[in-house]
Backbone as CSV, one residue per row, in Angstrom:
resi,resn,N_x,N_y,N_z,CA_x,CA_y,CA_z,C_x,C_y,C_z
1,MET,23.343,-84.649,-112.643,21.880,-85.386,-114.316,22.807,-85.674,-115.131
2,ARG,21.780,-86.785,-115.824,22.464,-87.270,-116.833,21.356,-86.130,-118.095
3,PHE,22.721,-86.816,-119.029,22.257,-85.922,-120.446,21.369,-87.460,-121.319
4,ALA,20.064,-86.735,-122.003,19.444,-88.063,-122.795,18.788,-87.294,-123.784
5,ILE,18.250,-87.904,-125.110,17.713,-87.234,-126.328,16.787,-88.000,-126.892
6,CYS,15.604,-88.084,-127.364,14.301,-88.545,-127.625,14.685,-89.141,-129.223
7,ASN,14.796,-90.706,-129.413,15.040,-90.950,-130.501,14.038,-90.505,-132.162
8,GLU,12.894,-89.937,-131.600,12.442,-90.115,-133.009,13.185,-88.590,-133.450
9,LEU,13.294,-87.253,-132.666,13.990,-86.441,-133.453,15.485,-86.919,-134.870
10,PHE,15.471,-88.108,-135.086,16.353,-88.707,-135.693,15.614,-89.350,-136.643
11,GLU,14.617,-88.866,-137.625,13.232,-89.452,-138.268,14.147,-90.363,-139.208
12,GLY,13.917,-91.483,-139.670,14.544,-92.340,-141.218,16.156,-92.895,-139.968
13,TRP,16.526,-92.226,-139.264,18.338,-92.838,-138.851,17.750,-94.501,-138.644
14,PRO,18.647,-95.491,-139.224,18.981,-96.778,-138.324,18.957,-96.774,-136.724
15,TRP,18.502,-97.586,-135.924,18.416,-97.625,-134.875,20.041,-97.348,-134.147
16,GLU,21.050,-98.287,-135.018,22.292,-97.714,-134.736,22.876,-96.763,-134.995
17,ARG,22.580,-96.178,-135.377,23.473,-94.625,-136.012,23.131,-93.494,-135.183
18,VAL,21.747,-94.143,-134.667,20.811,-93.172,-133.459,22.104,-93.437,-131.834
19,CYS,22.032,-94.430,-131.825,23.014,-94.901,-130.497,24.189,-94.401,-130.500
20,GLU,24.468,-94.710,-131.797,26.437,-94.062,-132.156,26.348,-92.739,-132.314
21,TYR,25.880,-92.171,-132.977,25.648,-90.685,-132.918,25.023,-89.918,-131.507
22,ALA,24.544,-90.678,-130.523,23.681,-89.986,-129.563,25.047,-90.091,-128.517
23,SER,26.027,-91.503,-128.797,27.003,-91.445,-127.614,28.273,-90.677,-127.918
24,SER,28.469,-90.135,-128.911,29.511,-89.796,-129.821,29.690,-88.136,-128.898
25,LEU,28.286,-87.392,-129.077,27.855,-86.174,-128.669,28.211,-86.155,-126.816
26,GLY,27.722,-87.402,-126.118,27.543,-87.250,-124.900,26.996,-87.747,-124.373
27,TYR,25.116,-88.070,-124.894,24.253,-88.359,-124.648,24.481,-90.189,-123.718
28,GLU,23.958,-90.097,-122.928,23.562,-91.775,-122.124,22.379,-91.823,-121.993
29,GLY,21.491,-91.036,-122.382,20.275,-92.143,-122.692,19.447,-91.189,-123.499
30,LEU,18.691,-92.729,-124.502,17.885,-92.832,-124.925,16.688,-92.616,-124.608
31,GLU,15.246,-91.809,-124.857,13.870,-91.804,-124.706,13.161,-92.360,-125.526
32,VAL,12.640,-93.647,-125.795,12.198,-94.248,-127.145,10.654,-94.007,-127.654
33,ALA,10.266,-93.050,-128.460,8.616,-93.134,-128.954,8.270,-94.092,-129.552
34,PRO,7.826,-95.418,-128.907,7.375,-96.778,-129.751,6.774,-96.961,-130.531
35,PHE,6.146,-95.590,-131.487,6.136,-95.890,-133.099,6.894,-95.847,-133.408
36,THR,7.627,-95.471,-133.114,9.515,-95.474,-134.588,9.852,-97.197,-134.048
37,LEU,9.088,-98.071,-133.424,9.647,-99.120,-133.144,8.587,-100.119,-134.328
38,ALA,7.541,-100.010,-133.845,6.555,-100.748,-134.476,5.625,-99.845,-134.673
39,ASP,4.002,-100.437,-135.076,2.990,-99.876,-134.611,2.203,-99.899,-133.599
40,SER,2.661,-101.591,-132.742,2.142,-101.833,-131.729,2.846,-102.801,-131.223
41,ALA,2.966,-101.597,-129.341,4.310,-102.598,-128.505,4.243,-103.907,-128.807
42,GLU,3.449,-105.087,-128.517,3.446,-106.498,-129.327,4.234,-106.779,-130.475
43,GLN,4.203,-105.456,-131.678,4.903,-106.362,-132.566,6.498,-106.045,-132.585
44,VAL,7.098,-105.536,-131.460,7.779,-105.346,-131.035,8.421,-106.391,-130.511
45,SER,9.139,-108.120,-131.313,9.561,-108.860,-130.617,10.475,-109.679,-129.454
46,PRO,10.586,-110.520,-128.024,11.398,-110.663,-127.321,12.568,-110.476,-127.909
47,GLN,13.008,-110.921,-128.804,14.651,-111.088,-129.738,14.752,-109.827,-130.245
48,ARG,13.639,-109.248,-131.012,14.062,-107.600,-130.969,14.509,-106.629,-129.899
49,ARG,13.594,-106.584,-128.972,13.606,-105.971,-127.495,15.316,-106.155,-127.084
50,ALA,15.286,-107.761,-127.192,16.718,-107.864,-126.515,18.169,-107.286,-127.781
51,GLU,17.508,-107.542,-128.674,18.544,-106.683,-130.001,19.141,-105.273,-129.740
52,LEU,17.782,-104.310,-129.683,18.201,-103.033,-129.292,19.006,-102.625,-128.247
53,ARG,17.998,-103.691,-126.824,18.777,-102.982,-125.628,20.473,-103.741,-125.840
54,ARG,20.963,-104.435,-126.407,22.371,-104.729,-126.246,22.313,-103.729,-127.409
55,SER,22.412,-103.482,-128.264,22.798,-102.591,-129.710,22.661,-101.163,-128.982
56,ALA,21.800,-100.417,-127.719,22.157,-99.252,-127.351,23.178,-99.156,-126.425
57,GLU,23.563,-100.639,-125.359,23.941,-100.392,-124.442,25.867,-100.788,-125.186
58,SER,25.882,-101.501,-125.819,27.184,-101.939,-126.958,27.666,-100.607,-127.357
59,ARG,26.647,-99.654,-127.802,27.529,-98.050,-128.264,27.538,-96.833,-126.825
60,GLY,27.332,-97.307,-126.047,27.326,-96.310,-125.077,26.054,-95.629,-124.616
61,VAL,25.008,-96.587,-124.664,23.752,-95.337,-124.393,22.843,-96.431,-123.719
62,GLU,22.302,-95.993,-123.419,20.698,-96.558,-123.026,19.445,-96.622,-123.087
63,VAL,18.328,-96.982,-122.736,17.110,-96.849,-123.137,16.277,-96.573,-121.635
64,LEU,16.470,-95.106,-121.450,16.126,-95.016,-120.304,14.798,-94.835,-120.140
65,GLY,13.039,-94.939,-121.238,12.134,-95.308,-121.158,11.306,-94.948,-121.997
66,LEU,10.078,-94.736,-122.594,9.278,-94.457,-123.579,8.580,-92.984,-123.149
67,HIS,7.871,-92.204,-124.505,6.961,-92.019,-124.305,6.447,-91.844,-125.761
68,TRP,5.242,-90.637,-125.639,4.043,-90.326,-126.907,3.757,-92.230,-126.875
69,LEU,3.591,-92.390,-126.367,2.988,-93.701,-126.103,1.213,-94.460,-126.467
70,LEU,0.970,-93.302,-126.957,-0.077,-93.701,-127.708,-0.681,-93.054,-129.259
71,VAL,0.080,-92.823,-129.822,0.635,-91.991,-131.077,0.073,-93.319,-131.967
72,LYS,0.308,-94.710,-131.453,-0.038,-95.647,-132.407,-0.363,-96.768,-131.223
73,PRO,-0.792,-98.267,-131.247,-2.004,-98.074,-132.282,-3.565,-97.028,-132.314
74,PRO,-4.209,-97.048,-133.437,-5.734,-96.377,-133.322,-6.521,-96.841,-132.027
75,GLY,-7.224,-96.048,-131.748,-8.827,-96.402,-130.974,-8.345,-96.587,-129.551
76,LEU,-7.562,-95.605,-128.806,-6.681,-95.829,-127.613,-7.582,-93.781,-127.176
77,TYR,-8.018,-93.966,-125.788,-7.839,-93.035,-125.148,-7.777,-92.978,-123.935
78,ILE,-7.136,-92.076,-123.386,-7.219,-91.992,-121.362,-8.497,-91.925,-121.026
79,THR,-9.685,-90.973,-122.155,-10.486,-90.333,-120.829,-11.876,-90.395,-121.253
80,HIS,-11.582,-91.240,-122.070,-12.955,-91.832,-123.244,-13.921,-92.846,-122.350
81,PRO,-15.307,-91.550,-122.310,-16.463,-92.515,-121.992,-17.045,-93.763,-122.302
82,ASP,-16.483,-94.483,-123.442,-16.554,-96.037,-123.663,-15.850,-96.720,-122.267
83,VAL,-16.133,-97.243,-121.912,-15.460,-98.152,-121.535,-14.914,-99.469,-122.176
84,SER,-15.087,-99.825,-123.545,-13.984,-100.981,-123.920,-13.116,-100.279,-124.471
85,VAL,-13.117,-98.567,-124.510,-11.936,-97.524,-125.142,-11.457,-97.629,-123.730
86,ARG,-11.698,-97.741,-122.917,-11.147,-97.197,-121.417,-9.547,-98.769,-121.099
87,ARG,-10.847,-99.776,-121.422,-9.727,-101.104,-121.467,-8.974,-101.418,-122.321
88,ARG,-9.129,-101.219,-123.485,-8.488,-101.400,-124.334,-7.304,-100.738,-124.169
89,THR,-7.365,-99.308,-123.816,-5.997,-98.480,-123.361,-5.700,-99.004,-121.782
90,ALA,-5.992,-99.431,-121.275,-5.474,-100.037,-120.126,-4.576,-101.260,-120.054
91,ASP,-5.409,-101.998,-120.625,-4.346,-103.579,-121.377,-2.925,-103.201,-122.352
92,TYR,-2.866,-102.038,-122.702,-1.937,-101.702,-124.122,-1.112,-100.590,-122.960
93,PHE,-1.774,-100.113,-121.837,-0.311,-99.810,-120.699,0.086,-100.741,-120.251
94,ARG,-0.242,-101.667,-120.270,-0.039,-103.012,-119.222,1.390,-104.214,-120.625
95,ARG,1.214,-103.491,-121.826,2.047,-103.583,-122.910,3.078,-102.495,-122.562
96,LEU,3.034,-101.365,-122.970,3.511,-100.742,-122.541,4.790,-100.616,-121.511
97,VAL,4.336,-101.272,-120.488,5.248,-101.421,-119.556,6.498,-102.332,-119.783
98,ALA,5.435,-103.792,-120.236,6.674,-104.851,-120.418,7.357,-104.152,-121.295
99,LEU,7.527,-103.971,-122.756,8.163,-103.592,-123.395,9.601,-102.166,-123.175
100,CYS,8.636,-101.146,-122.142,9.426,-100.300,-121.299,11.214,-101.072,-119.991
101,ALA,10.212,-102.215,-119.389,10.928,-103.332,-118.898,12.248,-103.756,-119.897
102,ASP,11.929,-104.282,-120.786,12.237,-105.494,-121.581,13.771,-104.660,-122.175
103,LEU,13.489,-103.574,-122.719,14.251,-102.487,-123.145,15.106,-102.103,-122.584
104,GLY,15.280,-101.797,-120.868,15.700,-101.810,-120.275,15.436,-100.222,-119.203
105,GLY,14.269,-99.958,-119.542,13.982,-98.071,-119.377,12.986,-98.508,-117.806
106,THR,12.788,-97.042,-117.004,12.744,-97.043,-115.944,11.617,-95.781,-116.263
107,VAL,11.429,-95.476,-116.995,10.004,-94.331,-117.133,9.377,-94.426,-117.889
108,MET,7.861,-94.726,-118.258,7.109,-94.152,-118.977,6.530,-92.217,-119.352
109,VAL,6.592,-91.595,-119.527,5.569,-90.777,-119.618,4.553,-90.299,-120.369
110,ILE,3.321,-89.772,-119.833,2.143,-89.872,-120.179,2.134,-88.288,-120.298
111,GLY,2.122,-88.208,-122.202,1.869,-86.905,-122.819,0.869,-87.305,-123.397
112,SER,0.857,-87.270,-124.338,-0.713,-87.944,-125.188,-1.885,-86.792,-125.492
113,PRO,-1.260,-85.786,-125.483,-2.407,-84.544,-125.399,-3.596,-84.874,-126.299
114,LYS,-3.578,-85.627,-127.529,-4.386,-86.226,-128.563,-5.549,-87.370,-128.046
115,GLN,-5.132,-87.987,-126.791,-5.769,-89.036,-126.668,-6.425,-88.799,-125.014
116,ARG,-5.918,-87.942,-124.877,-6.415,-87.243,-123.221,-7.843,-86.134,-122.982
117,ASN,-7.888,-85.238,-123.756,-8.611,-84.171,-124.059,-10.003,-84.580,-123.802
118,LEU,-10.271,-83.806,-123.635,-12.308,-83.954,-123.062,-12.993,-83.742,-124.091
119,ILE,-13.391,-85.295,-123.855,-14.779,-85.333,-125.421,-15.935,-84.332,-124.434
120,PRO,-16.766,-83.962,-125.483,-17.872,-83.297,-125.710,-18.713,-84.358,-124.570
121,GLY,-19.002,-83.396,-123.284,-20.081,-84.514,-122.455,-19.753,-84.880,-121.266
122,VAL,-18.193,-85.212,-121.382,-17.410,-85.250,-120.387,-16.741,-84.690,-119.326
123,SER,-17.364,-84.240,-117.753,-16.955,-83.316,-117.213,-15.461,-83.491,-116.509
124,LYS,-14.715,-82.602,-116.609,-13.421,-82.783,-115.293,-13.130,-83.517,-114.952
125,GLU,-14.027,-83.489,-114.031,-14.203,-84.864,-112.630,-14.212,-86.100,-113.079
126,GLN,-15.427,-86.159,-114.208,-14.788,-87.463,-115.166,-14.672,-88.549,-115.588
127,ALA,-13.221,-87.366,-115.972,-12.511,-87.507,-116.903,-11.292,-88.003,-116.337
128,ILE,-11.167,-87.450,-115.026,-9.954,-87.374,-113.416,-10.669,-89.343,-113.471
129,HIS,-11.914,-89.656,-113.288,-12.084,-90.940,-113.175,-11.429,-92.048,-113.882
130,TYR,-11.614,-91.234,-115.922,-11.577,-92.373,-116.200,-9.861,-92.905,-116.159
131,ALA,-9.309,-91.700,-116.426,-8.056,-91.706,-116.375,-7.542,-93.110,-115.036
132,LYS,-8.267,-92.940,-114.220,-7.363,-93.677,-113.033,-8.028,-95.031,-113.107
133,GLU,-9.242,-95.100,-114.103,-9.581,-96.118,-114.580,-8.285,-97.018,-115.035
134,VAL,-7.756,-96.371,-116.147,-6.851,-96.517,-116.902,-5.932,-96.661,-116.654
135,PHE,-4.916,-96.133,-115.576,-4.002,-95.888,-115.553,-3.541,-97.391,-113.991
136,GLN,-4.323,-97.320,-113.201,-4.732,-98.607,-112.141,-3.628,-99.634,-112.272
137,PRO,-4.626,-100.190,-113.480,-4.309,-101.954,-114.090,-2.889,-102.127,-114.281
138,SER,-1.959,-101.114,-114.246,-0.995,-101.073,-114.946,-0.136,-101.143,-114.409
139,LEU,-0.237,-100.083,-112.857,0.907,-99.864,-111.835,1.418,-100.804,-110.629
140,ASP,1.214,-101.773,-110.400,1.973,-103.118,-109.794,2.572,-103.435,-110.943
141,PRO,2.242,-103.951,-111.852,3.085,-104.162,-112.761,4.555,-103.767,-113.335
142,ALA,3.806,-102.231,-113.221,5.087,-101.791,-113.262,6.493,-101.691,-111.958
143,ALA,6.012,-101.844,-110.925,6.420,-101.003,-109.557,7.376,-102.621,-109.193
144,LYS,6.622,-103.883,-109.746,6.883,-104.864,-110.010,8.440,-105.070,-111.135
145,ARG,8.230,-104.331,-112.324,9.495,-104.443,-113.197,10.401,-102.956,-113.038
146,GLY,9.855,-102.304,-112.105,10.630,-101.120,-111.853,10.520,-99.962,-113.014
147,VAL,9.556,-99.776,-113.317,8.230,-98.449,-114.145,8.006,-98.162,-113.267
148,MET,8.530,-96.949,-113.538,7.545,-95.578,-113.044,6.887,-94.903,-114.471
149,LEU,5.268,-94.612,-114.054,4.232,-93.664,-114.819,4.477,-92.688,-114.058
150,ALA,4.993,-92.198,-114.896,4.665,-90.247,-114.846,4.083,-89.404,-115.970
151,PHE,3.253,-89.040,-115.538,2.295,-87.968,-116.100,2.911,-86.704,-116.697
152,GLU,2.406,-86.220,-117.237,2.621,-84.969,-117.998,2.373,-83.834,-117.838
153,PRO,1.879,-82.917,-117.004,1.165,-81.591,-117.418,1.620,-80.905,-118.693
154,LEU,0.351,-80.538,-119.797,0.563,-79.968,-120.924,-0.172,-78.754,-120.969
155,GLY,0.409,-77.497,-121.409,-0.317,-76.535,-121.411,-1.611,-76.451,-121.985
156,PRO,-1.930,-75.800,-122.071,-3.921,-75.129,-122.535,-3.688,-75.151,-124.863
157,ALA,-2.633,-75.345,-124.840,-2.880,-74.942,-125.974,-2.500,-76.563,-126.994
158,GLU,-2.126,-77.669,-125.815,-2.103,-78.487,-125.897,-3.131,-79.584,-126.212
159,THR,-4.071,-78.940,-125.078,-4.909,-80.127,-124.382,-5.710,-79.448,-123.359
160,ASP,-6.666,-79.467,-122.803,-7.453,-79.252,-121.717,-7.748,-79.895,-120.663
161,PHE,-6.626,-81.228,-120.450,-6.501,-81.837,-119.365,-5.664,-82.028,-118.630
162,VAL,-5.412,-80.936,-117.716,-4.240,-81.652,-116.981,-2.878,-80.587,-117.128
163,ASN,-3.548,-79.419,-117.170,-2.561,-78.364,-117.640,-1.656,-77.529,-116.956
164,THR,-1.618,-78.315,-115.453,-0.737,-77.511,-114.483,0.316,-78.718,-113.229
165,VAL,1.706,-78.167,-113.093,1.622,-79.377,-112.165,0.607,-79.308,-111.296
166,THR,-0.034,-78.965,-110.805,-0.460,-78.715,-109.626,-1.637,-79.737,-109.446
167,ASP,-2.018,-79.412,-111.113,-3.120,-80.061,-110.897,-3.239,-82.015,-111.404
168,ALA,-1.477,-82.092,-111.658,-0.667,-83.048,-112.058,-0.688,-83.998,-110.725
169,ILE,0.055,-83.084,-109.572,0.299,-83.216,-108.380,-1.330,-83.852,-107.728
170,ASP,-2.105,-83.249,-108.137,-3.400,-83.494,-107.259,-3.602,-84.857,-107.945
171,LEU,-3.885,-85.476,-109.210,-4.025,-86.625,-109.669,-3.185,-87.606,-109.119
172,VAL,-1.730,-87.429,-108.705,-1.048,-87.946,-108.568,-1.239,-89.207,-107.236
173,LYS,-1.865,-87.559,-106.133,-2.534,-87.960,-105.287,-3.365,-89.054,-105.182
174,GLN,-4.444,-88.899,-106.124,-5.574,-89.599,-105.742,-5.293,-91.218,-106.420
175,ILE,-4.269,-90.885,-107.322,-3.781,-92.262,-107.884,-3.191,-93.050,-106.417
176,ASN,-2.662,-92.274,-105.504,-1.821,-92.930,-104.411,-1.115,-94.416,-104.893
177,HIS,-0.460,-94.178,-105.767,0.789,-95.505,-105.973,1.947,-95.000,-105.921
178,PRO,3.084,-96.247,-105.254,4.752,-95.418,-105.939,5.054,-95.272,-107.189
179,ALA,4.581,-95.858,-108.005,4.941,-95.948,-109.279,4.164,-94.631,-110.587
180,PHE,3.882,-94.123,-110.073,3.246,-93.067,-110.530,3.010,-91.452,-110.040
181,ARG,4.281,-90.813,-110.743,4.689,-89.223,-110.471,4.439,-88.690,-111.462
182,LEU,5.551,-87.591,-111.742,5.100,-86.568,-112.816,6.727,-86.691,-113.298
183,ASN,5.779,-86.420,-114.904,7.303,-86.049,-115.856,6.963,-84.379,-115.699
184,LEU,8.071,-83.358,-115.528,8.404,-81.861,-116.194,8.853,-81.580,-117.007
185,ASP,8.374,-80.833,-118.139,8.376,-80.325,-119.297,8.944,-78.994,-119.616
186,VAL,10.068,-78.346,-119.948,10.183,-77.190,-119.478,9.425,-76.671,-120.741
187,LYS,9.012,-76.914,-121.967,8.147,-76.306,-122.524,6.525,-76.265,-122.284
188,ALA,5.889,-77.231,-121.533,5.043,-77.192,-120.792,5.074,-76.339,-119.505
189,MET,6.041,-76.406,-118.719,6.038,-75.611,-117.604,6.116,-73.713,-118.100
190,SER,6.292,-73.324,-119.207,6.915,-72.106,-119.925,5.284,-71.901,-119.988
191,SER,4.245,-72.439,-119.794,2.713,-71.681,-120.400,1.970,-71.144,-118.598
192,GLU,2.915,-71.860,-117.942,2.141,-71.499,-116.108,2.228,-70.090,-116.127
193,PRO,1.686,-69.789,-114.895,2.043,-68.520,-115.175,3.000,-68.136,-113.784
194,ARG,3.498,-69.139,-113.238,4.369,-68.576,-112.051,5.919,-68.805,-113.324
195,PRO,7.266,-68.896,-112.448,8.719,-68.981,-113.220,8.418,-70.515,-112.978
196,ILE,9.503,-71.043,-114.532,9.431,-72.593,-114.056,10.317,-72.795,-112.732
197,ALA,11.463,-72.117,-112.503,11.889,-72.697,-111.461,10.741,-72.584,-109.862
198,ASP,9.692,-71.680,-109.971,8.805,-71.952,-108.989,8.288,-73.181,-108.918
199,VAL,7.515,-73.445,-110.412,6.950,-74.145,-110.431,7.275,-75.689,-109.848
200,ILE,9.152,-76.286,-110.452,9.835,-77.389,-110.194,9.489,-77.559,-108.483
201,ARG,10.341,-76.447,-107.638,9.617,-76.199,-106.317,8.400,-76.673,-105.826
202,SER,7.611,-75.934,-106.478,6.139,-76.519,-106.375,6.316,-78.496,-106.137
203,ALA,7.011,-78.601,-107.208,6.811,-80.281,-106.801,7.342,-81.319,-106.798
204,LYS,7.971,-80.525,-105.486,9.534,-81.710,-104.571,8.841,-82.980,-104.710
205,GLY,9.396,-84.223,-104.646,8.767,-85.297,-103.912,8.048,-86.008,-105.073
206,TYR,7.264,-85.248,-105.809,6.682,-85.673,-107.529,7.237,-85.943,-108.047
207,VAL,8.450,-86.026,-108.682,9.542,-85.817,-109.777,9.963,-86.880,-110.252
208,ALA,9.527,-87.392,-111.468,10.756,-88.597,-111.554,11.028,-88.478,-113.337
209,HIS,10.647,-86.825,-114.237,11.786,-87.212,-114.919,11.682,-85.943,-115.481
210,VAL,12.400,-85.112,-116.240,12.119,-83.856,-116.663,13.214,-84.298,-118.214
211,GLN,11.353,-83.626,-118.909,12.501,-82.929,-120.315,12.321,-81.693,-120.457
212,VAL,13.658,-81.340,-121.544,14.175,-80.169,-121.971,14.106,-79.713,-123.049
213,ASN,13.420,-78.357,-123.602,13.323,-78.007,-125.006,13.020,-76.199,-124.447
214,ASP,12.290,-75.947,-125.494,11.984,-74.449,-125.210,10.532,-74.178,-126.058
215,PRO,10.282,-73.302,-126.012,8.543,-72.648,-126.600,8.527,-72.615,-127.470
216,ASN,9.935,-72.667,-128.196,9.850,-72.220,-130.008,10.352,-73.608,-130.441
217,LEU,9.808,-74.722,-129.782,9.928,-76.275,-130.539,11.165,-76.968,-130.095
218,LEU,12.517,-76.168,-130.080,13.511,-76.426,-130.658,14.128,-76.786,-128.892
219,GLY,15.583,-77.479,-128.858,16.250,-77.600,-128.040,16.364,-76.979,-126.729
220,PRO,17.120,-77.560,-125.740,17.082,-76.144,-124.882,18.261,-75.277,-125.402
221,GLY,18.762,-74.373,-124.773,19.486,-73.300,-125.554,19.476,-72.902,-126.805
222,MET,18.380,-73.021,-127.020,17.805,-72.513,-128.115,17.113,-71.942,-128.709
223,GLY,16.270,-71.273,-127.938,15.487,-70.226,-128.015,15.630,-69.415,-126.587
224,ASP,14.148,-68.658,-125.828,14.718,-67.892,-124.752,14.658,-68.366,-123.511
225,VAL,14.697,-69.303,-123.242,14.397,-69.802,-122.007,16.070,-70.249,-121.395
226,LYS,16.559,-69.526,-120.394,17.487,-69.709,-119.669,17.313,-70.707,-118.459
227,TYR,18.772,-71.893,-118.628,18.431,-73.411,-117.635,18.802,-72.596,-116.228
228,GLU,19.524,-71.690,-116.399,20.332,-71.702,-114.631,19.621,-71.791,-114.209
229,PRO,17.943,-71.205,-113.663,17.457,-71.149,-112.649,16.644,-72.121,-112.262
230,ILE,16.321,-73.297,-113.787,16.029,-74.289,-113.509,16.869,-75.083,-113.009
231,VAL,17.887,-75.254,-113.105,18.942,-76.162,-112.977,19.242,-76.270,-111.738
232,ALA,18.868,-74.644,-111.336,19.214,-74.770,-109.708,18.011,-75.347,-108.756
233,ALA,16.565,-75.278,-109.307,15.893,-75.613,-108.677,15.414,-76.831,-108.640
234,LEU,16.077,-77.910,-109.793,16.027,-78.840,-109.962,16.931,-79.345,-109.207
235,ARG,18.211,-79.382,-108.701,18.982,-79.804,-107.447,18.522,-78.875,-106.348
236,GLU,17.730,-77.966,-106.211,17.302,-77.822,-104.641,16.215,-78.932,-104.290
237,ILE,15.285,-79.594,-105.277,14.332,-80.498,-104.767,14.899,-81.838,-104.681
238,GLY,16.110,-81.903,-104.972,17.083,-83.261,-104.923,16.523,-84.244,-105.965
239,TYR,16.368,-83.441,-107.144,16.376,-84.424,-108.312,17.805,-84.944,-109.122
240,ASP,18.308,-85.827,-108.974,19.818,-86.377,-110.112,19.436,-87.469,-111.371
241,GLY,18.246,-87.030,-111.617,18.359,-88.386,-113.299,18.159,-87.727,-114.435
242,TRP,17.104,-87.610,-115.161,18.030,-87.073,-116.440,17.332,-86.210,-116.771
243,LEU,17.968,-85.403,-118.028,17.644,-83.994,-118.246,17.767,-84.669,-119.684
244,SER,16.832,-85.209,-120.521,15.860,-85.529,-121.529,15.578,-84.326,-122.681
245,VAL,16.380,-83.938,-124.037,16.104,-83.351,-124.877,14.964,-83.895,-126.167
246,GLU,13.678,-83.131,-125.735,13.100,-82.978,-126.168,12.511,-82.109,-127.505
247,ALA,12.559,-82.181,-128.631,12.102,-81.164,-129.724,11.188,-81.215,-130.398
248,PHE,10.719,-80.545,-131.065,9.536,-80.523,-132.120,9.633,-80.041,-133.407
249,ASP,10.524,-79.747,-133.760,10.375,-78.386,-135.298,11.800,-79.314,-135.610
250,PHE,11.637,-80.280,-136.042,13.022,-80.333,-136.909,13.776,-79.890,-138.078
251,LYS,13.502,-79.013,-138.539,14.166,-78.340,-139.392,15.074,-77.835,-139.574
252,ALA,15.919,-77.326,-138.295,16.966,-76.869,-138.161,17.845,-78.320,-137.969
253,GLY,17.447,-79.948,-138.098,18.383,-81.015,-138.348,18.870,-81.437,-136.864
254,ALA,18.894,-83.255,-137.114,19.042,-83.950,-135.753,20.345,-83.394,-135.174
255,GLU,21.244,-83.186,-136.274,22.670,-83.396,-135.704,22.235,-81.921,-134.855
256,ARG,22.170,-80.856,-135.207,22.139,-79.203,-134.790,21.643,-79.498,-133.710
257,ILE,20.602,-80.322,-133.698,19.792,-79.405,-132.031,20.271,-80.685,-131.537
258,ALA,20.950,-81.769,-131.776,20.738,-82.798,-130.745,22.647,-82.014,-130.274
259,ARG,23.440,-81.514,-130.983,24.625,-81.532,-130.313,24.514,-79.848,-129.854
260,GLU,24.182,-78.909,-130.184,23.456,-77.708,-129.945,23.057,-77.677,-128.608
261,SER,22.337,-78.599,-128.189,21.336,-78.845,-126.512,22.191,-79.613,-125.612
262,ILE,23.247,-80.390,-126.315,23.724,-80.923,-124.936,25.141,-79.949,-124.878
263,ASP,25.595,-79.228,-125.874,26.894,-78.456,-125.636,26.051,-77.499,-124.240
264,TYR,25.214,-76.869,-124.634,24.085,-76.250,-123.811,24.000,-76.323,-122.494
265,LEU,23.261,-77.831,-122.550,23.232,-78.377,-121.156,24.654,-78.330,-120.221
266,LYS,25.383,-78.805,-120.613,26.956,-79.227,-120.277,27.464,-78.435,-119.249
267,ARG,27.486,-76.384,-120.542,27.763,-75.517,-119.773,26.345,-75.118,-118.747
268,VAL,25.594,-75.305,-118.422,24.977,-74.823,-117.532,24.457,-75.563,-116.276
269,ALA,24.735,-77.149,-116.994,24.252,-77.922,-115.429,25.299,-79.190,-115.025
270,LYS,26.335,-78.734,-115.505,28.133,-79.726,-114.730,28.492,-78.888,-113.601
């Protein structure tokens, strides 16, 4: 497994410094939040996309993909009852696919809890129908460009739409497209009643990407979650992709979180 880190942790850092620091610690990948590049995907010009990719690769890291997809621009929503909102969101996913591929990425993590919560009057069944309508137009373009859309089940404290890996697998089966799979997030899996290792085993054959962290909002190894069973379960299901550090509490500082996280991962995953 290879180690990556999410770029929004490094608030205010120039792109080149983020890449250099991540590489110096041993990270090989960078997971990018599009809102750190521009307010909207199309505002990142073809020239800038090429520059960002070259800059990362020349410093020893690659852009593995995107996450926090719908923070900006405003007005996007995955499960909205207004068809015009869904169409705008579907169109934006296609633009994100192009951005992801242009940067060299191969995965787009679909979390976006605030853009998928059930609006009053919308049932779970309707929301699933709306979500399928939003995702489907981007799937063939994603497959053509080697990009995987990875839906992320999130805990009930964050959203009321698709809270478990089981529910997410059901969504994947309904969409039934090779470019649509799952993202597993350790903090999110910690909200499930089963041990995390069992949750991972239940997702065999559906996992496109893995984000690592702790329910305390810090990086892996900085809280109570033990990763030895997690790594063992990932190996058991044949996962050999990225372990991507995603923290949410930045008060400890980007340097400390990045350093302690990869030091821990090297101990438990090598």
